[in-house]
MARSEKE-387502 format. One record per atom (N, C-alpha, C): residue in three letters; atom name; x, z, y. Coordinates in Angstrom, 3 decimals. Layout:
// MARSEKE-387502
Ala CA X Z Y;
...
***
This chain:
// MARSEKE-387502
Met N 42.411 49.937 -37.516;
Met CA 41.298 49.197 -37.357;
Met C 41.460 47.722 -37.882;
Met N 42.624 47.124 -37.533;
Met CA 42.932 45.659 -38.152;
Met C 42.962 45.788 -39.580;
Glu N 43.640 46.913 -40.127;
Glu CA 43.678 46.894 -41.562;
Glu C 42.399 46.969 -42.235;
Glu N 41.533 47.841 -41.684;
Glu CA 40.184 48.036 -42.236;
Glu C 39.332 46.726 -42.103;
Met N 39.467 46.040 -41.083;
Met CA 38.754 44.731 -40.956;
Met C 39.290 43.750 -41.859;
Cys N 40.580 43.612 -42.177;
Cys CA 41.137 42.751 -43.095;
Cys C 40.661 43.160 -44.551;
Tyr N 40.647 44.409 -44.893;
Tyr CA 40.114 44.793 -46.067;
Tyr C 38.577 44.387 -46.299;
Ile N 37.780 44.539 -45.234;
Ile CA 36.430 44.098 -45.486;
Ile C 36.331 42.725 -45.676;
Val N 37.001 41.841 -44.919;
Val CA 36.997 40.325 -45.012;
Val C 37.588 39.918 -46.364;
Ala N 38.931 40.342 -46.574;
Ala CA 39.531 39.769 -47.744;
Ala C 39.196 40.452 -49.060;
Thr N 39.051 41.702 -49.166;
Thr CA 38.840 42.379 -50.354;
Thr C 37.435 42.555 -50.727;
Lys N 36.633 43.151 -49.729;
Lys CA 35.232 43.453 -50.153;
Lys C 34.393 42.174 -50.159;
His N 34.648 41.190 -49.339;
His CA 33.870 39.967 -49.285;
His C 34.648 38.724 -49.835;
Ser N 35.821 38.888 -50.490;
Ser CA 36.604 37.791 -50.893;
Ser C 36.858 36.697 -49.958;
Gly N 36.937 36.984 -48.702;
Gly CA 36.988 35.989 -47.713;
Gly C 38.524 35.616 -47.352;
Ser N 38.631 34.752 -46.345;
Ser CA 39.956 34.317 -45.927;
Ser C 40.274 34.859 -44.605;
Leu N 41.436 35.237 -44.472;
Leu CA 41.981 35.964 -43.108;
Leu C 42.357 34.832 -42.123;
Lys N 42.412 33.564 -42.621;
Lys CA 42.853 32.474 -41.751;
Lys C 41.817 31.370 -41.705;
Gly N 41.537 31.026 -40.508;
Gly CA 40.594 29.911 -40.431;
Gly C 41.149 28.792 -39.458;
Glu N 42.284 29.098 -38.778;
Glu CA 42.850 28.171 -37.757;
Glu C 44.359 28.259 -37.841;
His N 44.941 27.335 -37.202;
His CA 46.473 27.364 -37.076;
His C 46.826 28.427 -36.098;
Gly N 48.023 28.893 -36.123;
Gly CA 48.509 29.841 -35.164;
Gly C 48.173 31.165 -35.543;
Thr N 48.025 31.605 -36.726;
Thr CA 47.691 32.940 -37.128;
Thr C 48.751 33.700 -37.863;
Gly N 49.879 33.082 -38.226;
Gly CA 50.795 33.506 -39.061;
Gly C 51.209 34.966 -38.896;
Arg N 51.841 35.233 -37.768;
Arg CA 52.289 36.545 -37.589;
Arg C 51.155 37.652 -37.590;
Asn N 49.977 37.172 -37.153;
Asn CA 48.941 38.113 -37.068;
Asn C 48.371 38.502 -38.440;
Val N 48.433 37.707 -39.272;
Val CA 47.933 38.102 -40.653;
Val C 49.017 38.415 -41.656;
Ala N 50.273 38.260 -41.211;
Ala CA 51.300 38.503 -42.192;
Ala C 51.421 39.790 -42.988;
Pro N 51.005 40.902 -42.173;
Pro CA 51.031 42.212 -42.980;
Pro C 49.839 42.243 -43.948;
Phe N 48.967 41.380 -43.900;
Phe CA 47.790 41.460 -44.842;
Phe C 47.647 40.298 -45.798;
Val N 48.690 39.438 -45.824;
Val CA 48.710 38.451 -46.863;
Val C 48.583 38.952 -48.206;
Glu N 49.409 39.907 -48.468;
Glu CA 49.362 40.502 -49.920;
Glu C 47.967 41.016 -50.263;
Met N 47.277 41.715 -49.272;
Met CA 45.964 42.191 -49.464;
Met C 45.009 41.231 -49.862;
Glu N 45.176 39.983 -49.118;
Glu CA 44.267 38.883 -49.328;
Glu C 44.454 38.137 -50.624;
Trp N 45.768 37.895 -51.088;
Trp CA 46.128 37.121 -52.099;
Trp C 46.545 37.917 -53.417;
Gly N 46.787 39.258 -53.167;
Gly CA 47.162 40.050 -54.436;
Gly C 48.670 39.980 -54.663;
Asn N 49.056 40.916 -55.418;
Asn CA 50.523 41.228 -55.634;
Asn C 51.195 39.987 -56.328;
Lys N 50.555 39.468 -57.284;
Lys CA 51.147 38.427 -58.082;
Lys C 51.341 37.124 -57.215;
Ala N 50.300 36.802 -56.602;
Ala CA 50.367 35.583 -55.665;
Ala C 51.344 35.705 -54.511;
Tyr N 51.425 36.979 -54.013;
Tyr CA 52.218 37.225 -52.894;
Tyr C 53.677 37.295 -53.324;
Gly N 53.957 37.774 -54.468;
Gly CA 55.268 37.724 -55.031;
Gly C 55.740 36.210 -55.341;
Leu N 54.860 35.533 -55.811;
Leu CA 55.116 34.043 -56.051;
Leu C 55.401 33.289 -54.680;
Met N 54.664 33.643 -53.675;
Met CA 55.032 33.129 -52.300;
Met C 56.351 33.333 -51.932;
Trp N 56.779 34.694 -52.099;
Trp CA 58.149 35.051 -51.735;
Trp C 59.235 34.287 -52.633;
Glu N 58.922 34.095 -53.872;
Glu CA 59.805 33.377 -54.655;
Glu C 60.044 32.000 -54.221;
Leu N 58.966 31.305 -53.908;
Leu CA 59.010 30.033 -53.348;
Leu C 59.795 29.996 -52.097;
Lys N 59.470 30.862 -51.196;
Lys CA 60.155 30.908 -49.874;
Lys C 61.572 30.981 -50.068;
Glu N 62.061 31.906 -51.019;
Glu CA 63.452 32.125 -51.168;
Glu C 64.117 30.997 -51.842;
Leu N 63.324 30.316 -52.644;
Leu CA 63.866 29.046 -53.429;
Leu C 63.981 27.802 -52.537;
Phe N 63.089 27.575 -51.680;
Phe CA 63.103 26.528 -50.719;
Phe C 63.704 26.633 -49.447;
Asp N 63.842 27.895 -49.023;
Asp CA 64.382 28.251 -47.695;
Asp C 65.194 29.559 -47.812;
Pro N 66.279 29.583 -48.556;
Pro CA 67.094 30.759 -48.815;
Pro C 67.681 31.348 -47.562;
Asp N 67.852 30.647 -46.424;
Asp CA 68.333 31.245 -45.316;
Asp C 67.268 31.675 -44.288;
Phe N 66.022 31.470 -44.706;
Phe CA 64.944 31.913 -43.888;
Phe C 64.923 31.306 -42.421;
Val N 65.183 29.989 -42.445;
Val CA 65.252 29.298 -41.084;
Val C 63.918 28.635 -40.758;
Leu N 63.101 28.362 -41.693;
Leu CA 61.798 27.694 -41.445;
Leu C 60.647 28.796 -41.115;
Asn N 60.260 28.792 -39.899;
Asn CA 59.187 29.806 -39.584;
Asn C 59.520 31.093 -39.971;
Pro N 60.685 31.728 -39.547;
Pro CA 61.039 33.012 -40.004;
Pro C 60.026 34.170 -39.558;
Gly N 59.620 34.972 -40.599;
Gly CA 58.636 35.975 -40.236;
Gly C 57.180 35.580 -40.016;
Val N 56.852 34.281 -40.277;
Val CA 55.481 33.858 -40.064;
Val C 54.931 33.773 -41.568;
Ile N 53.758 34.292 -41.598;
Ile CA 53.021 34.360 -42.924;
Ile C 53.635 35.462 -43.802;
Leu N 54.910 35.249 -44.161;
Leu CA 55.691 36.026 -45.117;
Leu C 56.583 36.939 -44.305;
Asn N 56.137 38.276 -44.135;
Asn CA 56.984 39.201 -43.296;
Asn C 56.808 40.511 -43.850;
Lys N 57.908 41.179 -44.177;
Lys CA 57.915 42.551 -44.749;
Lys C 57.684 43.616 -43.763;
Asp N 57.515 43.394 -42.367;
Asp CA 57.338 44.297 -41.419;
Asp C 55.783 44.543 -41.274;
Pro N 55.358 45.677 -41.627;
Pro CA 53.932 45.944 -41.555;
Pro C 53.318 46.121 -40.188;
Asp N 54.090 46.035 -39.176;
Asp CA 53.728 46.183 -37.845;
Asp C 53.944 44.815 -37.021;
Val N 54.311 43.818 -37.675;
Val CA 54.709 42.570 -36.956;
Val C 53.566 42.126 -36.101;
His N 52.324 42.244 -36.535;
His CA 51.167 41.811 -35.847;
His C 50.921 42.482 -34.458;
Ile N 51.624 43.590 -34.234;
Ile CA 51.446 44.432 -32.961;
Ile C 52.752 44.349 -32.138;
Lys N 53.834 43.642 -32.542;
Lys CA 55.132 43.529 -31.929;
Lys C 55.193 42.264 -31.239;
Asn N 55.933 42.317 -30.065;
Asn CA 56.241 41.142 -29.295;
Asn C 54.915 40.323 -28.837;
Leu N 53.961 41.063 -28.533;
Leu CA 52.694 40.284 -28.109;
Leu C 53.036 39.598 -26.795;
Lys N 52.416 38.372 -26.768;
Lys CA 52.450 37.643 -25.570;
Lys C 51.062 37.502 -24.956;
Pro N 51.019 37.779 -23.645;
Pro CA 49.742 37.572 -22.962;
Pro C 49.370 36.019 -22.872;
Ser N 48.053 35.945 -22.668;
Ser CA 47.663 34.455 -22.371;
Ser C 48.289 33.950 -21.183;
Pro N 48.653 32.671 -21.214;
Pro CA 49.332 32.144 -20.056;
Pro C 48.592 32.351 -18.696;
Ala N 49.194 32.832 -17.818;
Ala CA 48.608 33.028 -16.384;
Ala C 48.045 31.711 -15.885;
Ala N 48.882 30.659 -16.173;
Ala CA 48.537 29.271 -15.701;
Ala C 47.806 28.535 -16.716;
Ser N 46.690 29.141 -17.145;
Ser CA 45.933 28.464 -18.244;
Ser C 45.318 27.150 -17.794;
Ala N 45.018 27.094 -16.550;
Ala CA 44.511 25.861 -15.897;
Ala C 45.540 24.757 -16.041;
Ile N 46.733 24.981 -15.956;
Ile CA 47.782 24.054 -16.090;
Ile C 47.898 23.588 -17.555;
Val N 47.921 24.509 -18.409;
Val CA 47.754 24.311 -19.789;
Val C 46.596 23.468 -20.187;
Asn N 45.516 23.896 -19.789;
Asn CA 44.263 23.130 -20.164;
Asn C 44.182 21.703 -19.506;
Ser N 44.773 21.488 -18.375;
Ser CA 44.640 20.303 -17.761;
Ser C 45.518 19.186 -18.497;
Asn N 46.281 19.655 -19.470;
Asn CA 47.101 18.667 -20.234;
Asn C 46.444 18.340 -21.660;
Cys N 45.295 19.007 -21.908;
Cys CA 44.572 18.840 -23.071;
Cys C 44.134 17.340 -23.215;
Pro N 44.455 16.587 -24.164;
Pro CA 44.044 15.205 -24.237;
Pro C 42.561 15.107 -24.484;
Ser N 41.855 16.074 -24.867;
Ser CA 40.370 15.988 -25.111;
Ser C 39.469 16.568 -23.999;
Arg N 40.096 17.046 -22.817;
Arg CA 39.427 17.849 -21.861;
Arg C 38.271 16.989 -21.247;
Asp N 38.462 15.729 -21.030;
Asp CA 37.383 14.949 -20.323;
Asp C 36.571 14.119 -21.408;
Val N 36.755 14.338 -22.610;
Val CA 36.110 13.546 -23.678;
Val C 34.835 14.353 -24.060;
Thr N 33.635 13.634 -24.404;
Thr CA 32.532 14.308 -24.651;
Thr C 32.362 14.727 -26.107;
Leu N 33.226 14.188 -26.996;
Leu CA 33.276 14.606 -28.366;
Leu C 34.490 15.421 -28.656;
Thr N 34.278 16.350 -29.598;
Thr CA 35.463 17.117 -30.001;
Thr C 36.264 16.262 -31.008;
Pro N 37.415 16.762 -31.253;
Pro CA 38.357 15.958 -32.207;
Pro C 37.648 15.692 -33.506;
Arg N 36.919 16.727 -34.102;
Arg CA 36.277 16.594 -35.384;
Arg C 35.036 15.599 -35.164;
Gln N 34.410 15.674 -34.109;
Gln CA 33.293 14.678 -34.021;
Gln C 33.772 13.301 -33.864;
Arg N 35.020 13.170 -33.202;
Arg CA 35.508 11.779 -33.126;
Arg C 35.972 11.284 -34.380;
Ile N 36.548 12.166 -35.264;
Ile CA 36.902 11.741 -36.634;
Ile C 35.631 11.266 -37.353;
Ala N 34.597 12.123 -37.325;
Ala CA 33.259 11.713 -38.000;
Ala C 32.755 10.354 -37.421;
Val N 32.826 10.245 -36.149;
Val CA 32.338 8.958 -35.625;
Val C 33.174 7.841 -36.157;
Tyr N 34.493 7.980 -36.263;
Tyr CA 35.489 6.865 -36.627;
Tyr C 35.147 6.596 -38.074;
Arg N 34.952 7.711 -38.924;
Arg CA 34.694 7.492 -40.251;
Arg C 33.432 6.750 -40.500;
Glu N 32.386 7.044 -39.753;
Glu CA 30.986 6.288 -39.931;
Glu C 31.235 4.812 -39.498;
Met N 31.844 4.643 -38.380;
Met CA 32.024 3.251 -37.951;
Met C 32.846 2.531 -38.984;
His N 33.822 3.045 -39.591;
His CA 34.616 2.339 -40.645;
His C 33.615 2.095 -41.871;
Arg N 32.828 3.041 -42.193;
Arg CA 31.872 2.775 -43.267;
Arg C 30.946 1.650 -42.923;
Leu N 30.396 1.650 -41.727;
Leu CA 29.448 0.639 -41.395;
Leu C 30.202 -0.724 -41.267;
Asn N 31.428 -0.786 -40.918;
Asn CA 32.182 -1.992 -40.869;
Asn C 32.343 -2.639 -42.340;
Thr N 32.289 -1.778 -43.309;
Thr CA 32.613 -2.318 -44.721;
Thr C 31.239 -2.748 -45.442;
Leu N 30.128 -2.546 -44.747;
Leu CA 28.879 -2.936 -45.281;
Leu C 28.670 -4.523 -45.066;
Pro N 27.960 -5.104 -45.959;
Pro CA 27.770 -6.645 -45.710;
Pro C 27.004 -6.843 -44.454;
Asp N 27.369 -7.913 -43.766;
Asp CA 26.823 -8.331 -42.556;
Asp C 25.323 -8.756 -42.780;
Ala N 24.283 -7.962 -42.328;
Ala CA 22.894 -8.230 -42.423;
Ala C 22.516 -9.497 -41.668;
Ser N 23.020 -9.673 -40.456;
Ser CA 22.742 -10.819 -39.616;
Ser C 23.134 -12.195 -40.277;
Ser N 24.269 -12.192 -40.892;
Ser CA 24.783 -13.492 -41.519;
Ser C 23.962 -13.807 -42.794;
Ala N 23.563 -12.724 -43.432;
Ala CA 22.832 -12.965 -44.773;
Ala C 21.353 -13.400 -44.352;
Glu N 20.758 -13.161 -43.277;
Glu CA 19.480 -13.670 -42.794;
Glu C 19.644 -15.167 -42.530;
Lys N 20.753 -15.525 -41.879;
Lys CA 20.874 -16.953 -41.500;
Lys C 21.027 -17.894 -42.748;
Thr N 21.322 -17.497 -43.800;
Thr CA 21.496 -18.372 -45.041;
Thr C 20.330 -18.554 -45.823;
***
């Protein structure tokens, strides 16, 4: 079922299998399907060139095990309330992306000429 879904997204609709961080092992068996043989081979060449001992994120994204996405599954933390209580944004009304957009707009507005001082002259 997972392979069929990946085929539909990546091949049939030319989509991306990754939209967020933390998806490496889940999509590792399907990276070649998404990117094609040539790009996948190049990824392995770069990995072997820059990380010949495979110590950086071993088995994440590039993994020759076709079943890696169903091995060593970890359940959601039982104490999710404890995990969520440490979230720095939990009591904030804006999401991190919204805060970035607000900050960007504030910065843009601060770079505009001051209309009130122009009126006084």
